[in-house]
C-alpha positions in Angstrom: -4.2 43.5 6.4 -1.2 45.4 8.3 -1.1 46.2 11.8 -2.4 49.3 11.8 -5.5 48.8 9.7 -6.1 46.1 12.6 -6.1 48.6 15.6 -8.8 50.6 14.0 -10.8 47.5 13.3 -10.6 46.9 16.8 -11.5 50.3 18.0 -14.5 49.7 15.6 -15.6 46.5 17.3 -15.7 48.2 20.5 -18.2 51.5 18.8 -20.8 49.0 17.0 -21.4 46.0 18.4 -23.5 43.1 17.0 -27.7 44.0 18.4 -27.5 47.5 19.2 -29.6 49.6 16.9 -28.3 53.4 17.0 -30.3 56.5 16.0 -33.7 57.9 17.0 -35.9 55.6 18.6 -38.4 54.2 16.8 -41.5 56.7 16.1 -43.9 54.3 18.1 -42.5 54.7 21.2 -44.5 57.3 23.3 -43.4 60.4 25.2 -42.7 59.9 28.8 -45.3 62.3 30.3 -45.3 60.8 34.2 -43.8 63.6 36.7 -43.6 60.5 39.5 -41.5 57.5 39.4 -42.4 54.0 37.7 -44.3 52.1 40.0 -42.9 48.8 41.1 -42.7 46.6 38.1 -42.7 49.3 35.7 -40.4 50.9 33.3 -37.6 53.3 33.4 -36.9 54.5 30.1 -33.0 55.3 29.8 -31.1 57.3 26.6 -27.2 56.3 26.2 -24.7 55.7 23.7 -23.0 52.6 22.3 -19.4 52.9 23.4 -16.9 50.8 25.8 -17.7 53.8 28.6 -21.2 53.4 28.9 -23.4 51.2 26.8 -22.2 48.1 24.7 -23.0 43.9 24.1 -20.4 41.8 25.3 -18.6 39.1 23.1 -21.9 37.1 24.3 -24.0 39.2 23.0 -25.0 40.4 26.7 -25.1 44.0 27.6 -22.3 45.2 29.8 -20.9 48.6 30.3 -20.3 51.2 33.0 -23.5 53.1 32.6 -25.7 50.0 31.9 -24.3 48.1 35.2 -25.1 51.2 37.5 -28.5 51.9 36.0 -29.7 47.9 36.1 -28.4 47.8 39.5 -30.5 51.6 40.7 -33.5 49.8 38.6 -33.6 46.6 40.2 -33.2 48.1 43.8 -36.9 49.4 43.0 -38.4 46.3 40.8 -38.3 48.2 37.3 -37.2 47.1 34.0 -34.7 49.2 31.8 -35.9 50.2 28.2 -32.9 51.2 26.5 -32.8 53.5 23.9 -29.8 54.4 22.1 -28.1 57.4 20.2 -25.6 57.9 18.1 -24.1 61.4 20.0 -24.3 62.9 23.4 -26.4 66.1 21.8 -29.1 62.8 20.8 -29.2 61.9 24.0 -29.8 65.5 25.7 -32.5 66.1 22.9 -34.7 62.8 23.5 -34.2 63.8 27.6 -35.5 67.2 26.5 -38.3 66.2 24.6 -39.6 63.8 27.7 -39.3 60.3 25.5 -36.6 59.2 28.3 -36.6 59.6 32.1 -32.9 59.6 32.4 -29.4 60.0 30.7 -26.9 57.9 31.6 -24.1 58.4 28.8 -21.0 59.4 30.1 -22.3 62.5 30.7 -20.1 65.5 32.4 -22.2 67.5 35.1 -21.7 71.1 33.9 -24.0 74.5 34.7 -24.6 75.0 31.0 -26.7 71.5 31.6 -27.8 71.9 34.7 -30.1 75.0 33.4 -32.1 72.7 31.1 -31.6 69.2 32.9 -31.8 68.2 36.6 -28.7 66.7 37.7 -28.7 63.7 39.2 -26.3 61.5 40.9 -22.6 61.7 39.6 -20.4 58.0 39.6 -16.7 58.4 37.7 -14.5 61.4 38.2 -12.8 62.7 35.0 -10.5 65.0 33.4 -10.7 66.6 30.1 -7.3 65.7 28.3 -6.1 67.3 25.1 -4.8 64.1 23.3 -2.0 64.1 20.0 0.1 61.6 18.3 2.9 61.4 20.5 5.0 61.7 17.0 3.8 65.1 16.7 6.4 67.8 17.4 6.5 70.1 19.5 3.3 68.1 21.5 1.7 71.3 23.6 2.1 71.1 26.8 0.5 74.9 27.7 -2.4 76.3 26.4 -0.5 78.9 24.6 0.9 76.4 22.7 -2.8 75.3 21.4 -2.5 77.8 18.7 -2.4 76.7 15.1 -3.1 73.1 15.4 -5.9 71.1 14.0 -8.4 70.4 16.7 -11.8 68.6 16.4 -14.0 67.8 18.9 -17.2 65.6 19.1 -20.5 68.3 18.5 -22.2 69.7 21.1 -20.1 68.0 23.7 -18.3 69.1 27.0 -15.3 69.5 24.7 -16.6 72.2 22.6 -17.9 73.8 25.6 -14.3 73.8 26.9 -12.2 75.2 24.0 -14.9 77.6 23.1 -14.1 79.4 26.4 -10.2 79.0 25.9 -11.0 80.8 22.3 -12.1 83.4 24.4 -9.3 84.0 26.4 -6.1 83.3 24.0 -5.4 84.3 20.7 -5.1 81.8 18.0 -6.8 78.8 19.1 -9.0 77.4 17.0 -11.2 74.2 16.6 -13.9 72.0 14.5 -17.0 70.6 15.5 -17.3 67.0 14.4 -20.6 64.7 14.4 -18.4 61.7 15.0 -17.9 60.2 18.6 -14.6 60.9 21.0 -13.3 57.3 20.1 -13.6 57.6 16.4 -11.6 60.9 16.5 -8.8 59.3 18.8 -8.9 57.1 15.8 -8.3 60.0 13.3 -5.6 61.0 15.8 -3.7 58.0 15.9 -4.0 57.3 12.1 -2.5 61.1 11.9 -5.5 62.3 9.8 -5.7 65.1 12.4 -3.4 66.6 15.2 -5.3 66.5 18.6 -8.3 65.9 20.1 -10.2 66.4 23.8 -11.5 63.3 25.6 -12.7 62.8 29.1 -9.7 60.7 31.1 -11.2 57.2 31.4 -12.2 57.0 27.3 -8.5 57.9 27.1 -7.7 55.4 29.4 -9.5 52.2 27.6 -8.9 53.4 24.1 -5.1 54.3 24.5 -4.3 50.6 24.8 -5.6 50.2 21.1 -3.6 52.9 19.9 -0.2 53.5 21.8 0.7 56.0 19.8 -1.8 58.3 21.2 0.0 60.5 23.7 -1.5 63.0 26.6 -0.6 66.3 26.0 -2.2 67.9 28.8 -5.3 67.9 31.0 -7.3 71.1 31.1 -9.5 70.6 33.7 -8.8 70.1 37.1 -11.4 67.5 37.7 -14.9 66.6 36.5 -17.8 64.4 37.2 -19.6 61.9 35.3 -23.5 61.1 36.0 -27.2 61.1 35.2 -29.5 64.2 34.2 -33.0 63.9 34.5 -36.1 65.7 32.7 -36.3 69.2 35.6 -39.7 67.8 36.3 -38.7 64.7 37.3 -37.9 65.8 41.0 -39.1 62.8 42.9 -37.0 60.1 40.9 -34.0 62.2 40.9 -34.6 62.4 44.9 -34.5 58.5 44.6 -31.1 58.2 42.3 -29.3 60.4 44.7 -30.4 58.3 47.7 -29.8 54.8 45.7 -26.2 56.8 45.0 -25.4 57.5 48.9 -26.7 54.2 50.2 -24.5 51.2 50.8 -25.5 49.4 48.2 -25.3 52.5 45.4 -21.7 52.9 46.7 -20.8 49.0 46.5 -22.3 49.2 43.0 -20.1 51.8 41.6 -16.9 50.3 43.3 -17.7 47.0 41.7 -18.1 48.9 38.5 -14.6 50.8 38.8 -13.1 47.6 39.3 -14.5 46.0 36.2 -13.9 48.5 33.7 -11.2 50.7 35.2 -9.1 49.0 37.8 -6.8 46.5 36.6 -5.9 48.4 33.6 -3.2 50.3 35.4 -0.1 52.6 34.1 -0.1 52.8 30.6 2.6 51.2 29.3 3.5 52.0 25.7 6.0 49.8 24.6 3.9 46.7 26.0 0.8 47.6 24.4 2.4 48.7 21.1 3.9 45.0 21.1 0.5 43.5 21.8 -1.3 45.1 19.4 1.6 44.6 16.6 1.1 40.7 17.5 -2.1 40.6 17.4 -1.8 40.7 13.6 0.9 39.3 13.3 1.0 36.1 15.8 -2.6 36.1 17.0 -3.6 34.6 13.5 -1.7 31.3 13.4 -3.1 30.1 16.9 -6.6 31.4 17.1 -8.1 29.1 15.6 -6.6 26.8 18.6 -7.9 29.0 21.4 -11.4 28.5 19.7 -11.3 24.7 19.6 -10.2 24.7 23.2 -12.8 27.1 24.4 -15.6 24.7 22.5 -13.9 21.7 23.9 -13.2 23.3 28.4 -15.3 26.2 28.3 -12.7 28.4 29.0 -12.9 31.8 26.8 -10.8 31.7 24.1 -10.0 35.7 24.3 -9.1 34.4 27.9 -7.0 31.5 27.1 -4.8 34.2 24.3 -4.3 36.4 27.3 -3.1 34.1 29.3 -0.8 32.8 26.8 0.4 36.2 25.8 0.9 36.7 29.0 3.2 33.7 29.6 5.1 33.6 25.9 4.0 36.7 24.1 2.6 34.2 21.7 5.8 32.6 21.3 5.6 28.0 21.2 8.9 27.6 21.5 9.6 29.6 24.5 11.9 28.5 27.4 11.9 29.9 30.9 15.6 29.1 33.4 13.6 27.8 35.6 12.4 25.0 32.6 8.7 26.0 32.0 8.1 25.6 28.3 6.0 26.6 25.1 3.2 29.3 24.0 1.5 28.2 27.4 4.5 27.9 29.5 4.0 24.4 31.2 6.0 22.7 33.5 7.4 19.5 33.3 5.2 17.8 35.6 1.8 19.7 34.6 2.6 18.6 31.5 2.9 15.1 32.5 -0.3 15.0 34.2 -2.1 16.5 31.3 -0.6 13.8 28.9 1.3 16.9 27.1 4.4 14.9 25.6 6.1 17.8 23.8 5.3 21.8 25.5 6.8 23.2 22.0 3.8 21.7 20.1 1.3 24.9 20.2 -1.6 22.8 19.6 -0.8 20.3 22.4 0.5 23.1 24.3 -2.8 25.4 24.0 -5.0 22.2 24.9 -3.0 21.2 28.0 -3.1 24.9 29.2 -7.1 25.1 29.1 -7.5 22.1 30.5 -5.4 22.9 33.1 -6.6 26.6 33.5 -10.7 24.4 33.2 -9.4 22.5 35.8 -8.0 25.3 38.4 -11.5 26.8 37.6 -13.4 23.6 38.3 -12.2 22.8 41.8 -13.5 26.1 43.2 -17.0 25.9 44.5 -19.5 26.2 42.0 -21.5 29.1 44.7 -18.7 31.2 43.6 -19.3 34.3 41.3 -17.8 35.3 38.6 -15.7 36.9 37.6 -14.0 36.2 40.9 -13.9 32.8 40.1 -12.3 32.9 36.8 -9.6 35.3 38.6 -8.7 33.0 41.2 -8.4 30.1 39.0 -5.8 32.0 37.3 -4.2 32.7 40.6 -4.2 28.9 40.8 -2.5 28.7 36.9 -0.3 31.2 38.4 0.8 30.3 41.8 -0.1 27.1 42.1 -3.8 25.8 43.8 -2.2 25.2 47.4 -1.2 28.4 47.5 -4.5 29.7 46.6 -5.9 27.4 49.4 -3.3 28.9 51.7 -4.2 32.4 50.9 -8.1 31.7 51.2 -7.5 30.4 54.5 -5.4 33.0 56.1 -8.1 35.3 54.0 -10.7 33.8 56.8 -8.3 34.0 59.9 -8.5 37.8 59.0 -12.2 38.6 58.5 -11.8 38.5 54.7 -13.7 36.7 51.9 -11.8 34.3 50.7 -14.2 33.9 47.4 -13.8 38.1 46.7 -11.3 38.6 43.9 -10.8 42.5 46.0 -9.7 40.7 49.1 -7.5 38.5 47.6 -5.5 40.8 46.3 -5.0 42.3 49.3 -4.4 38.5 51.1 -2.5 36.9 48.7 0.7 39.4 48.9 1.0 38.1 52.3 2.1 35.0 51.4 5.3 36.6 51.3 5.3 38.2 54.8 7.3 36.2 57.5 4.4 37.3 59.8 2.1 35.4 58.3 3.8 32.4 55.9 5.5 30.1 58.3 1.8 29.2 59.7 0.8 28.6 56.2 0.8 24.5 54.6 2.9 25.5 51.4 4.9 28.2 53.4 6.4 31.0 51.5 5.4 32.8 47.8 5.6 35.6 45.8 2.1 36.1 46.5 1.9 39.6 44.8 2.6 38.0 41.6 -0.4 36.7 41.1 -2.4 40.0 41.4 -0.3 41.7 38.8 -0.5 38.7 36.8 -3.9 38.7 36.8 -4.6 42.6 36.1 -2.4 42.0 33.3 -4.2 39.0 31.5 -7.1 41.3 32.5 -5.7 44.3 30.5 -4.7 42.1 27.5 -8.1 40.4 27.1 -10.0 43.5 26.6 -7.9 44.6 23.8 -7.7 41.0 22.3 -11.6 40.5 22.7 -12.0 43.2 20.3 -10.0 41.5 17.7 -11.2 37.5 17.6 -14.2 38.6 15.4 -12.2 40.2 12.6 -9.0 38.2 12.3 -8.8 35.4 9.7 -8.2 32.2 11.0 -4.6 30.2 10.4 -6.7 28.0 7.8 -8.8 30.5 6.5 
């Protein structure tokens, strides 16, 4: 399998996930007729779309996604159960809302005047811009609207993108486009494979998908700023008011911030060279070590995709890697750490991966059981990088500054102070490059997202 074919499979694994049935909901599901919100203990019926920016099942077959997290939090606040209905397209989501099959549509929907005419606008949660995305090898890339003429542009049918392009067609000569029944993610894959010239996509979708397809290039922004949010049927005024109140509440703001941190904030600036190399090495190098990462997960409980991301950050999966400071191997273990783990040969990938996994598991186990995930894992990674003593110093400093030592959000601010002469002289372990573990964890989270899509599809070395 060539790396390019593998990349397409990686994206498809984000779009079609196990246990998620798409299409029209079962015919026996009765229409939603009540105008009042559900009673406590009742059911909130929600339409969404299966994608990385809305709702999906993760590698443990647990529901996840930005829309999932926010809707579930809103429902929990009112003691409701959520009944999710998954559809293949935005138009199908809105049709279900129009037909009264659901009370809420949460599917990465742009708030548009044309939609406001038919539905009640619910709360917003993510600001985006619509972007024209082409292949980076396209020459010349369209950088002005007038340069979009005669380009093969395809967009998801009945979408905000089609509406935007139609407005440009009405204002400029030569611009043409085709509506396509496929999802935006699939059309981005088509652009990456040079099967079509360009497509339109929301910036949050581009941010996630571009890591799997580094050759995608943002040619230009076509809007100055839009909001994604929920829609409700016009007759559900009371439910809409409850949703707005939840969004403006302290809890609602907290949940939106947590969603942004979990799915977007860590991705950072796009690095074409880094992500191109990662995707190539997923096909060329990772299969040689994947069985070792999976075995390490079975023995330590540390997820295989996390261990693979950690190893990539450390060595780019080079079992012979040696740093100027003397750390060695695919997991870049120090001599002292290797000896404490019983690893005799750090350049042996099986021994190094086993040792690195046990070392990370030890960092993880030493943290309080009450510390919630994913903060516990992020602090364990920071400890792997900078040392447990420096992390303990930073946690003590966090308490003195009124910060939460068990919150990664707070610790991201405090750890860099270990390099600040106003603070580190008072700490037990002294100076450390405390900004490094912050970037270290961010990069590993980014790599893990890309790698996790590959693990179910890659062959094992002996397979």
